N, C-alpha and C positions, 0 to 999 in steps of 0.2 A: 606571869599568870599565876593566880592563887591556886592552891590545891583543889578547892571546891570547883572553881571555874574549869580547871583541867579535867576533873572527873566528869563534869557535865558535858564538856566537848567530846571526851572519849565515848561516853554513852550515846551521844547524839550521832557520832560518826558510825558506830556499830549499827545503830538502829536504821540509819539511812541506807547503809550498804545492804542490810538484810531486806528491808521492805522494797527498795527500789531495784534490786538486782538479784540477790541470792534466792529469795523466795520464788521469784519468777523462774529462775533457772531450775530450781529443785522440782517445781511442779511440772516443768516442761519435760524433764527426763522420763516421766511416765508415759508420754505420748510423743515420741520423737518424730514420727512420720508426719503427723498433723502439724506439729510446730515447724518442721522444716518447710512444708509446703506454704504455710502462712508467711514465713520469712522470705521465701522465694518470691511469692506474689507481691509482697510489700516492696521488694526491690524493683520488680518489673513495673508495677504501677507508677512508682516514683519516676522511672526513667523511660516510660513508653513514648514520650514525645521527643526524645533525643534522636540524633541522627542514627545511632546504632539501633535504638529501639524501633524506629520506623523501618529500617532496613530488614529487621528480623521480626516484624509483625508482633511486637510486644502487646499491642492493643487487643489481640485475640488470644493471648496466653491466659488460660484459666486453670491450668494444672501443671504438675511436674511433667507429665507426658507431653503436653503441648510445648512446654519449654524445650524439652529434649529434642523434639522434632524440629523446632524453629531455629535453634541456636547450635552452631557447630562447636566442637572443642577448640579452645584457643591456647596459644602460647604467648609469651611476651612479644615474640617476633610478629605474630599475626596482629596483635593489638598496637604495636609500636607506632605505626603511622598515625593512628588516632591519638595516642598519648602524646606524640611529638607535637601535633597540632594544639593539644591542650597546654603543653609547656609554652607555646607561643602566644597563649592567651585566648585562643578560640574557645567558645563556650557551647554547651548543649551538644557535645560530641558523643561521649560515652555516658556522661552523668548530667542530670538536670542541675545538681548542685555545682557551683563553681568550686574548684579546689582551694583549700586554705593554704596548702603547701604540697610538695611532692616528697614522699618518703623514698630515700635511696636505699637500695639493698646493699648488703655487705660485699657483694660482688665476688664471692668465693668461687663461683663456677663460671665467671665471665665478666663482661663489662657491667658497670653499674646500671641498674634499672630504676626508672622513675615511676612510682606508684602514686596516683592521685589520692590525696587525703581530703575528702569532702566532710562537711559537718555530719552527715548521716553515717559515713564510714567511721568517723571518729567515735560516734556513739556506739556503734557495733563493737569496735576494738576495745573501748574503755569498759564496756559492759562485762566482758570476760575478765578483765583485770579486776574489776570490783568484786565479782563473784569469788575469784581466787583470794583476794585480800580479805574478804569477810571470813572465809573458811579458815584462813591462817589465824586471824584474830580470835575466832571462836575456839580454836584449839589451844591458843597461847594468849590468853586474855590480858596478861600483864605487859605485852609488847608496847602498848601505848603509854606505859609508865616511863619509857625511855625514848630513844630515837631510832629511826630507820636509816640505814646507810644504803643508798641505791645508786648504781652506776648512772652517770649522767652523760648524755651525748648531746651534740648541738643540732638544733633543727634549722640552723641558718648557715649551712656550708657555702651557700651562694644563692644566686637567683637565676631563673630560666630566662630565655629570650623574651618571654612575656612579663618578666618582672615578678614572678611568683617564687617565693623561697623554696629551697629544697634542703633536706638533711634527714635527721633521725626523728621518727614519729615519737619516740620516747622523750626526746628533747622538747617537742611541742607540748606534750602532756605535762611535763615537769614545769615548763615556763608558764603555763596557763593555770596552774593549780591555785585554788583559792588560798588566801593567806591563812585561813583557819586550819587548812590541811597541811600547809607547808611547815607549820610549827612542829610537826612530828618527824620532819626530815632533817638530817644532819648537814647535807651539802647544799651550798648555793648553786643555782642552775648555771652560773657563769663558769663553773669548772668544766662544763661540757664544751666550752670554746677552746680549751687547751689541747693542742695536738702533741706536744712533747710528752712522752710516756712518763719519764722521771718526774717532771714537774707536775703532771696531772696526779700521779699517785702520791707524791709528797703532799700536795695540797689537800688531797682527799684524806690523808692520814692526819694532817694538821687539824682539820675540822673534826674528823671522826674520833681521834684519840682524846679529844677534849670532852666528848660526850659519852653517855651511857648507852652504847649501841646494843639493841636487843633484837634487831631484825636486819639481816644482810640480804640484799637483792641484786643480783647481777646474772645475766644469762649464762655466761661462760665460767665454769669452775676454774679454768686456768687463770682467770683474772683474780680469783681469790688467793691462789697460790702466789701470784706475783705481788698482790697486796701484802701478804704475810712476809714475803722476802724483803720488800721495801721497808716494812715496819721495823724489821730487825736491823737492816742495813743502815737506816737513818735514825736509829733510836736516840742517839745522843743529841742530834740536831733537833729532833722533834720535841724531846723533853725540854731542851733549852727554850725553844719557841713557846711552848705551853707555859713554862714558868714565867717568861718575860712578856708574853702577849705579842710576840713578833712573828715574822715569817722570814726564814733564811732567804737572803737576797738571791742566792744561786738558783732558787726554785720559783722565783716570782717572775712571771712574764713581764717584759718591759712595758707593754701596753695594757697591763691588767687593770680592769675597772675597779674602782674603790669598793664596789659592792662585793667583790670576790673575797675580801678579808674583813669586811665591815663588822661582822658579828664576832670576830675573834677577840678574846680577852685574856689578860694574864690570870693564870690559875696555879699558883704555887702548890696548893694542896694536891691537885691532880698530878702535877709534875713530880711531886714527891712520891706519890703512889707508883707511878711508872718507873721512877728511878729505883725504888725498893724492889720492884719485880726484876729489874736487870741485875741488881746486886745478888738477889736470891737465886736466880736461875741462870744468870750469865747471858740472857737474851731477852728480847721483847717480842712476844708472839700474841696473836689475837686471843688465844685461849685464856691467857692471863690478863691481857689488857682490857678485855670485854667479858668479865665473868658472868654478866647477866644476859649474854647472847642466847636467845631461845631457839631461833630457827634461821636457816639459810635457804634462800630460794634460788635455784640455778638449774640449768639443764642437767639431766641425769642419763638420758638415752644416747643412742648413736655412738660417737667416739669418745664420750665424756668419762666413762668409767676409769680410764687411766689416771685422770686428774682427781676424780672423786675419791679414789683409794688413798690419796695422799692428804686429804683434808683433815682427818683426825689428828695427824701429827701437828697441825697448826691451830685447829679450831676445836680440838677435843671431841667429845661425843655429842656435839650439837646436832639437833634434828636438821635434816636436809629434805626439803620438799622440791619436787620438780617444778621448773619455771613454767612448764606448759609448752606444747607444740605451737610455735608461733614464728612469724616472719613479718617483714614489712607488708607482705601481701594479705595477711590476715592472722587471726587467732584460731588455731585448730582444736585446742583442747584446754580444759580447765582442771588441773589436779586438785583433788579434794582432801587428800591425806598425804602424810609424809612418806609412807612406804612406797617403794617401787618407782618406776619412771613413767607411769601412765597417767593420763588425764581423761576426764569425761569429754566426749565430743562436744564442741561449742555450738550446739544446735540452735541457740538463741542469738548467735552473733552473725553467722553467715549460712548460706546454703552450700552443702558439701556433697560431692559425688565421688565415686571410687571405682577404680579399675583393678581387677585382680592382677597381681604382679606377673603371673604367667601369661597374661593376655596383652602384655605391653606392646607387642609388635603387630597386634591385630587391629587395623584401623576401623573395623566394623563391630568390634566388641562393644556391647552396650555398657554404659556407666551405671553403677549401682547406687542406690540411696541407702541411708544409714540403717534402715530396718532390714536390709538385705545382707548385711555383713555377717560373716561367720567368725566364731572364735578361733584364735591361733592361725588366722590367715593374714597375708600381707597384701597391701593395696597401694596403688598410686592415688594421690589426692588431687581433686579438681575443685576449685573454689568459685563461687559466685557471690560477689560482695557489692556494697554500695560505693566502692572505689572505681566501678566501671570494669571490673574483671568478671567476665562471664564464661563459665565452664573453663576456667583457667587452669592449665596444667602447671602446677608448681614444681613438678619433678621431684617430689618427695615420696618415700616409701614409709608407710606406717604399718604396725601390726595391731590387730585387735587382741587385747590381753584379758579382757573381762567385760562385764556389763554392769552399769550402775542403774538400778531399776530396769528400764527397757532400752537404755542408751549405751552404745559401745564405749568402752574405755580403750583409748589408743595410745601407742607408744611409738615415738619416732625411731626409725631403724637406720635410714641413711638417705643421702641424696640419690636421686635416680642415676646420676652420672658417676656414682661411686662404684663403678664396675670396670675392671680391666680384663681384657681377653686377648692376649697376644697370639696364642695358639689354640684358643678354644677353652681355656681353663675357667673363664668367667669368675675371676676372683673379685669378691666384693670388699668394700671398705669395712663392713662389719666383721667379716672373716679375718681380715688383717688385724683389726683391733682385738678381737677375741684371742687370736694366736699370741700376740704380744702380751696381753693381760695374763694369759695362762702361764707364760714363761716367767714373767715378773713375779707372779704369785708363787710359783713353784720354787724358783731358784733365788729370788731376792735381788735380782739385778736392779741397779739404780738407773732408771731411764727418765729423763726430763721431758723430752719431746721426740717424736719420730714421724717420718713420712716415707711411705713406699712409693717408688716410681719405676716406670719401665726404663730399662737401659737396653738399647738396641745393640746387637752383636750377632755372632755366629757360635752358639745360639743366643737369642735374646734372654734377658734375665730381669729380676727385680732388684733394684738398689734401695737399700734402707738408709735414708739420711737420719742420723740419730744424734741428739745432744745428750751425752751421758752425764750421770751424776757422779758423786764421789766414789772412789775406789774401783773404778772401771778401767783397768789397764788393758793392754792389747790382748792378753790371753782371755780375760773376762769378756771382752768384746767378741772374740772368736767363739767362745762358748755360747754367748747370747745368740749369735747369728745361726749357729748350728741348731740350737733349741727352737728358734723361730721357724727355721726350715722344717723341722720335724712337726711342729705344731700346725703349720700350714697344710701338711699332709693330712692331718686329722680333721682339719676344717673343711677341706675341699678335695674330693677324690679326683676331680679333673686336674687339679694342680699336681697331685701325686702322680697321675698317669703321665702328664707332660714332662715332669721331672724324670721319671723312670725311663721314659723313651728318649730323653735328652733333647726334646724339643724346647724345653726350658732349661736354661743353665742354672747353676747354683747361685744362691743369693750373694750379693756383695754389700758390705757395710761401709758407708761413707760417714765417718765420724766428723761432726761439725764443731766449730769452736764454741766455747761457752758464750751464751748471749746471742747466738745466731737467730734463734726463734723470736727473741725479744726484738731484735732488729727487723725481722720479718713483720712482726706485729706493728712496729713503728712505721714501717714502709706502707703497710696496708692502711693505717690510720691517715698517713699523709696523703694517700690516694683518695680519701674520703669515706672510708669504712668506719662505722661506729666502733670505738675501741672495744666495748664490752661484747660485741658480736663477732669479733674477728675469730674465726675458727681455724685450728690447725688441722689440715687434712691428713688423715692417716693413710690414705691411698689417693694419689694424684695421677690423673691421666695427662697432665700438662708436661710435655717433654722438656720444657724449659724451666721447670721448678728448681732444679739444682743450680741454675745460674745465679740465684740470689744467696746461695749458701756458701759459707766459708769452710770448705772441707780441709781438715788437717791430717786425716789419716784414712787409708782405704784398706779394708780387710776382706779377703776372699776365702772361700771354702771349696776351692776347685775339686779336690780329690776325695772329699768326704762323702760317705754314704749317710744321707740324712736320717736313715732309720736307726 
């Protein structure tokens, strides 16, 4: 492509994103209540002749209030019989549109769920992505002068009983991209078919290191750390392959399609650049390999700060923008700036309702609409989308951190199930994350991954499964455990009370072998979870979590006063 043609294409892409998506969203943020009601009624009208629409009198829904009276709250379990029929090929059950595919969730809180992806839902989902992309390009206009490296998952993990494919919605969007847009992306969509983590990351780097990467997009920042580690580990092999135009046979799947490597070419000059970096620094890291990298887009809220704190060591002072609150079930927010972990509520994508966190156990508490939300309050989210999810309890807690024009800016806090209460302490995942982050920041302990779990006994206690970094001997591990116990006192007064009364025992640390969490990630991918969306829980209520971990050492603090 000539320089002039490339420039024209870049300008056309920005203009299309602005006119077709970003301007509409910007205008909508001044009148969120009206926009949300229009979105709701659009969904209702489209689906009023479905089986669900007839059962709940969609034909007579004229307002938000009508809808709230006619339709009960739903969970996946309440909708599952209808979704199961859809997977068998029955039509006009929840949606008038026939599903193009089913998006599978990552299954971090239970078995995989199947979310219908209809043409109208795909439009809603893509709209929020396009607004996000436009704002990134507006703030970093030279991104399109290079390539974007975005995590790729497969939309064809299998087919349902009705012959409808299921997999990752991101894979469908990637596979159906127009050729003119695909030119800006580094990776072929076939990489999403690879299940083996080492092979997938090697081939990602084989493509990405040959390009001028300016924008990195992956939901989970832990994936970015793994990418950097693999880059350094396989530096020699990657440089050789770039020099010769080959792919190391150890990392090429036996049944790999030709299109997986069709675009790769020998590039001795690029190989020489990378080899010079290794000679100069003794390693190969993204900060040096991709000097034009402008921005990273990944999750920043919830449990992610542990990983975010490590990114500068590998990616330098690159800007990091939140990926947005999203799931297979829908897009909840659209970040417009690099700062913070919040995004503007996606009012033009879906209809959203909210339940104050403190009213979770009240079945009669009314759900609120976006204009009723208060700053610095936390809410459970309920979605109504064109995927057939009506007043759907996604079991996520978000916090209102600001307002953009008249629309709330929300930040993901935790999954609703991220609470453990053995003796009434109501310990949350966000409190556990905050405690460990505070300890790491204060004392400099090297922690790669961790998960706190309940360990039953007399009394019961919390066990921390931890994959330690360098320099963490037995004494350092013991100091870490003591410091975390103290930090949990500060985070949760009920935890302090239960510890003081000995209803909760002291913490126990279960040190796991290096690579344990990567093997956990590999196992989750093998079970069907999109690799980039595999989350490491910092607090797990699964009593069998530890059965997958290779514990090499156990450290207790039986007689210590945590104060």
